[in-house]
Rosetta silent file (secondary structure, phi, psi, omega in degrees, C-alpha in Angstrom):
SEQUENCE: XXXXXXXXXXXXXXXXXXXXXXXXXXXXXXXXXXXXXXXXXXXXXXXXXXXXXXXXXXXXXXXXXXXXXXXXXXXXXXXXXXXXXXXXXXXXXXXXXXXXXXXXXXXXXXXXXXXXXXXXXXXXXXXXXXXXXXXXXXXXXXXXXXXXXX
SCORE:     score description
SCORE:     0.000 S_00000001
   1 L     0.000  123.143 -175.715  -26.922   20.570   60.275 S_00000001
   2 L   -80.092  150.057  177.771  -26.334   17.987   57.567 S_00000001
   3 L   -77.823  156.378  178.530  -23.901   18.876   54.691 S_00000001
   4 L   -64.473  -20.927  178.661  -25.020   19.162   51.209 S_00000001
   5 L   -80.233  -37.540 -171.618  -22.850   16.238   50.209 S_00000001
   6 L   -89.678  -31.658 -172.436  -24.041   13.775   52.770 S_00000001
   7 L  -134.198  130.488  175.398  -27.740   14.335   52.925 S_00000001
   8 E  -129.502  132.125 -177.023  -30.163   15.209   50.026 S_00000001
   9 E   -71.481  144.343  178.930  -33.887   15.605   50.708 S_00000001
  10 L   -79.326  -36.395 -172.517  -36.051   13.118   48.846 S_00000001
  11 L  -131.675  157.541 -177.793  -39.108   15.350   48.482 S_00000001
  12 L   -55.579  -30.177 -172.706  -39.724   18.964   48.165 S_00000001
  13 L   -77.601  -16.342  176.798  -41.464   18.982   51.592 S_00000001
  14 L    89.899    8.210 -177.469  -38.228   17.807   53.294 S_00000001
  15 L   -90.215  125.782  177.687  -39.685   14.656   54.820 S_00000001
  16 L    89.004  145.448 -178.838  -37.129   11.869   54.813 S_00000001
  17 E  -134.014  128.592  171.554  -33.502   12.162   53.909 S_00000001
  18 E  -106.029  127.319 -173.615  -31.672    9.860   51.425 S_00000001
  19 L   -89.730  120.308  174.451  -28.011    9.431   51.848 S_00000001
  20 L    78.322  176.199  176.985  -25.775    9.521   48.681 S_00000001
  21 L  -133.405   67.700  176.390  -26.884    8.940   45.054 S_00000001
  22 L   -79.610  176.825  175.015  -26.036    5.326   44.216 S_00000001
  23 L   -71.568  156.275  179.016  -27.375    3.170   41.503 S_00000001
  24 L   -82.612  125.986 -178.939  -30.821    1.708   41.798 S_00000001
  25 E   -88.917  124.872  176.444  -30.912   -1.980   42.792 S_00000001
  26 E  -107.862  136.778  178.542  -33.525   -4.168   41.041 S_00000001
  27 E   -85.494  134.991 -175.453  -34.640   -7.409   42.616 S_00000001
  28 E  -111.216   -5.636  175.466  -34.666  -10.300   40.290 S_00000001
  29 E   102.526  150.255 -177.871  -36.201  -12.876   42.670 S_00000001
  30 L    59.524   31.770  177.720  -34.850  -15.607   44.933 S_00000001
  31 L    88.032   -2.706 -178.544  -32.257  -13.375   46.446 S_00000001
  32 E   -89.925  145.244  175.754  -30.715  -12.210   43.199 S_00000001
  33 E  -143.249  160.717 -179.951  -30.353   -8.594   42.349 S_00000001
  34 E  -138.271  148.942  179.370  -28.821   -6.578   39.591 S_00000001
  35 E   -94.991  122.503 -175.900  -27.607   -2.972   39.549 S_00000001
  36 L   -79.607  144.259  178.561  -29.507   -1.182   36.747 S_00000001
  37 L    90.765    3.233 -177.506  -27.435    1.122   34.566 S_00000001
  38 L  -122.999   14.009  178.431  -24.072   -0.764   34.766 S_00000001
  39 L   -70.562  131.459  179.402  -24.817   -3.580   32.279 S_00000001
  40 L    86.817    5.437  174.629  -21.937   -4.057   29.855 S_00000001
  41 H   -56.241  -47.040  176.920  -19.429   -2.235   32.091 S_00000001
  42 H   -55.245  -43.621  173.105  -17.062   -5.082   32.136 S_00000001
  43 H   -58.505  -53.357 -175.655  -17.091   -5.346   28.271 S_00000001
  44 H   -58.032  -46.619 -178.074  -16.292   -1.670   27.988 S_00000001
  45 H   -67.168  -33.127  175.298  -13.458   -1.833   30.461 S_00000001
  46 H   -68.679  -48.840 -178.980  -11.980   -4.898   28.737 S_00000001
  47 H   -64.511  -32.654  172.768  -12.032   -3.288   25.314 S_00000001
  48 H   -73.004  -27.998 -178.492  -10.428   -0.230   26.777 S_00000001
  49 H   -93.144  -22.255 -174.560   -7.571   -1.991   28.720 S_00000001
  50 H   -66.303  -41.212  172.861   -6.557   -4.583   26.141 S_00000001
  51 H   -49.923  -53.986 -176.564   -4.665   -2.027   23.779 S_00000001
  52 H   -54.478  -42.916  176.423   -2.971   -0.666   26.877 S_00000001
  53 H   -64.990  -44.476  176.847   -1.946   -4.201   28.028 S_00000001
  54 H   -62.784  -32.412 -179.794   -0.630   -5.102   24.618 S_00000001
  55 H   -68.465  -44.639  176.843    1.367   -1.979   24.364 S_00000001
  56 H   -53.336  -47.004  178.422    2.958   -2.679   27.807 S_00000001
  57 H   -60.317  -46.036  175.823    3.759   -6.252   26.688 S_00000001
  58 H   -60.223  -39.136  175.776    5.413   -5.003   23.472 S_00000001
  59 H   -66.407  -38.039  175.081    7.433   -2.477   25.446 S_00000001
  60 H   -69.039  -41.713 -179.941    8.755   -5.125   27.902 S_00000001
  61 H   -65.262  -34.901 -179.383    9.574   -7.454   25.038 S_00000001
  62 H   -66.545  -41.250 -177.329   11.511   -4.695   23.240 S_00000001
  63 H   -68.706  -30.400 -178.774   13.571   -4.022   26.488 S_00000001
  64 H   -70.664  -39.904 -178.372   14.208   -7.839   26.766 S_00000001
  65 H   -59.893  -48.193 -179.041   15.441   -7.878   23.108 S_00000001
  66 H   -56.393  -47.384 -176.558   17.683   -4.942   23.761 S_00000001
  67 H   -67.154  -41.229  177.744   19.112   -6.470   26.858 S_00000001
  68 H   -63.347  -39.078  177.183   19.718   -9.782   25.013 S_00000001
  69 H   -64.656  -39.382  165.788   21.510   -7.858   22.309 S_00000001
  70 H   -51.780  -48.442  179.886   23.888   -6.326   24.762 S_00000001
  71 H   -61.440  -47.520 -176.796   24.589   -9.759   26.193 S_00000001
  72 H   -60.677  -47.110 -168.238   25.154  -11.227   22.693 S_00000001
  73 H   -69.646  -38.524 -176.015   27.524   -8.426   21.510 S_00000001
  74 H   -67.966  -46.391  178.177   29.557   -8.572   24.751 S_00000001
  75 H   -62.219  -41.599 -175.629   29.942  -12.393   24.627 S_00000001
  76 H   -69.231  -43.707 -175.911   30.779  -12.392   20.822 S_00000001
  77 H   -61.226  -36.762 -173.018   33.408   -9.569   21.421 S_00000001
  78 H   -77.500  -41.352 -179.997   35.039  -11.535   24.318 S_00000001
  79 H   -67.631  -41.288 -179.421   35.213  -14.801   22.223 S_00000001
  80 H   -60.235  -44.627 -177.670   36.539  -12.848   19.220 S_00000001
  81 H   -60.226  -40.491  179.176   39.299  -11.182   21.334 S_00000001
  82 H   -61.221  -49.027  177.725   40.412  -14.606   22.656 S_00000001
  83 H   -65.402  -38.442  176.258   40.530  -16.121   19.306 S_00000001
  84 H   -65.423  -43.915  178.709   42.314  -13.184   17.792 S_00000001
  85 H   -56.997  -30.798 -173.974   44.958  -13.132   20.608 S_00000001
  86 H   -99.542  -37.319 -168.406   45.853  -16.631   19.770 S_00000001
  87 H  -115.008  -16.501 -175.322   45.294  -17.188   16.023 S_00000001
  88 L   109.256 -175.412 -175.764   45.086  -13.640   14.418 S_00000001
  89 H   -61.646  -34.519  178.725   42.617  -11.453   12.628 S_00000001
  90 H   -71.801  -29.158  172.921   40.748  -14.028   10.582 S_00000001
  91 H   -67.578  -28.515  177.618   40.048  -16.096   13.600 S_00000001
  92 H   -62.126  -57.230 -177.540   38.649  -13.020   15.331 S_00000001
  93 H   -69.752  -35.864 -177.032   35.827  -12.302   12.905 S_00000001
  94 H   -67.211  -36.931 -179.506   34.995  -16.030   12.447 S_00000001
  95 H   -73.772  -35.153 -175.578   34.681  -16.483   16.297 S_00000001
  96 H   -73.526  -32.795  175.233   32.494  -13.442   16.595 S_00000001
  97 H   -70.576  -30.781  174.072   30.228  -14.623   13.814 S_00000001
  98 H   -62.678  -35.570 -175.355   29.909  -18.169   15.425 S_00000001
  99 L   -88.259   -7.548  175.584   28.355  -16.639   18.547 S_00000001
 100 L  -111.377  132.627  178.588   25.793  -14.447   16.849 S_00000001
 101 L   -68.102  166.613 -174.431   22.833  -16.005   15.048 S_00000001
 102 L   -65.942  -27.294  179.621   22.124  -15.515   11.438 S_00000001
 103 L   -71.601  -17.591 -177.981   19.099  -13.194   12.044 S_00000001
 104 L   -88.918  146.016  178.920   21.207  -10.513   13.669 S_00000001
 105 L   -94.973  121.782 -172.658   23.078   -7.735   11.619 S_00000001
 106 E  -127.701  147.616  166.879   26.664   -7.861   12.897 S_00000001
 107 E  -146.845  140.963 -177.227   29.882   -6.331   12.170 S_00000001
 108 E  -122.496  138.001  175.563   33.302   -6.985   13.853 S_00000001
 109 E  -126.912  128.635 -172.260   36.404   -4.933   14.064 S_00000001
 110 E  -127.360  154.909  179.009   39.601   -6.662   15.353 S_00000001
 111 E   163.720  156.949 -177.235   43.177   -5.555   15.845 S_00000001
 112 E   -76.870  140.039  172.846   46.218   -5.346   18.034 S_00000001
 113 E  -142.270   89.154 -176.782   46.756   -2.513   20.625 S_00000001
 114 L    72.007 -126.180  176.760   50.013   -2.769   22.284 S_00000001
 115 L   -92.643   11.770  175.240   50.108   -6.141   24.169 S_00000001
 116 E  -110.514  152.558  173.830   46.396   -6.517   23.933 S_00000001
 117 E  -110.979  124.826 -171.594   44.216   -7.808   21.203 S_00000001
 118 E  -121.072  140.789  179.503   40.951   -5.881   21.059 S_00000001
 119 E  -124.715  133.513  171.354   37.668   -6.844   19.414 S_00000001
 120 E  -119.447  127.402 -178.431   34.572   -4.710   18.846 S_00000001
 121 E  -118.202  126.786  174.755   31.265   -6.251   17.848 S_00000001
 122 E  -117.382  137.314  173.311   28.272   -4.094   16.795 S_00000001
 123 E  -118.965  143.069  175.023   24.659   -5.454   16.585 S_00000001
 124 E   -86.635  156.327 -171.496   21.836   -3.410   15.444 S_00000001
 125 E   -73.938  127.267 -179.243   18.921   -2.843   17.855 S_00000001
 126 E   -82.823  156.744  170.259   16.034   -5.243   16.910 S_00000001
 127 L  -121.322  111.290  173.668   12.401   -4.238   16.859 S_00000001
 128 L    76.241  -40.095  173.512   10.151   -7.079   18.036 S_00000001
 129 L  -150.655  159.446 -176.343   12.366   -9.837   16.533 S_00000001
 130 L   -63.706  -19.295 -179.404   16.077   -9.907   15.473 S_00000001
 131 L   -77.237  -22.651  179.242   15.505   -9.845   11.754 S_00000001
 132 L  -106.239  116.493 -176.399   13.976   -6.288   11.902 S_00000001
 133 E  -129.042  167.616 -178.923   16.156   -3.651   13.074 S_00000001
 134 E  -112.008    3.782  176.594   16.184    0.224   13.105 S_00000001
 135 E    85.314   12.588  177.765   19.950    0.694   12.477 S_00000001
 136 E   -99.412  128.783 -167.319   21.005    1.811   15.853 S_00000001
 137 E   -89.320  148.473  165.607   24.080   -0.150   16.874 S_00000001
 138 E  -107.086  126.091 -176.146   24.746   -1.932   20.235 S_00000001
 139 E  -110.392  140.141  176.666   28.456   -2.214   20.827 S_00000001
 140 E  -120.991  122.287  173.667   30.296   -4.909   22.730 S_00000001
 141 E  -120.153  154.505  174.919   34.110   -4.513   23.263 S_00000001
 142 E  -159.761  163.517 -178.817   36.695   -6.869   24.836 S_00000001
 143 E  -143.133  148.609  173.217   40.389   -7.373   25.009 S_00000001
 144 E  -136.846  154.443 -179.858   42.683  -10.211   25.627 S_00000001
 145 E   -74.761  139.325 -179.828   46.429  -10.508   26.214 S_00000001
 146 L   -58.668  133.996 -176.971   48.521  -11.590   23.161 S_00000001
 147 L  -122.276    3.665 -175.387   49.327  -15.241   23.325 S_00000001
 148 L   -78.821  146.292  178.005   51.036  -15.876   20.009 S_00000001
 149 L   -99.628  133.720 -179.829   54.524  -17.152   20.130 S_00000001
 150 L   -92.276    0.000    0.000   56.973  -15.543   17.627 S_00000001
């Protein structure tokens, strides 16, 4: 007994059985054929997928920028702490600013903490490029042993 899904009678009389309900193939001549009813399908799929692909690319780019901001903040804090441990507070903020580009919004806090000199650098999270930010800070902190001679 054939199942209702696999076999469908072609005629009311029940003579002959057609399997499945696929698209109708039209012969174009010389061995060429086209499937009728699916013309333009590639264009529709392309138009539907392009916004999703662009959104995915934008999300990946934003993640790359955030990771780069973490790397910049940590490196700038490390350099600022080293400079501050040797030369003092003015050198700390100057060293932090040297290692951050002008497009980034940055603030640096420097100071002694016992026998260590600590630096904290804050960068704002960029949106698509470093000049445009949403005001959420990314913080990099570092410390270096005091090296000044008294």
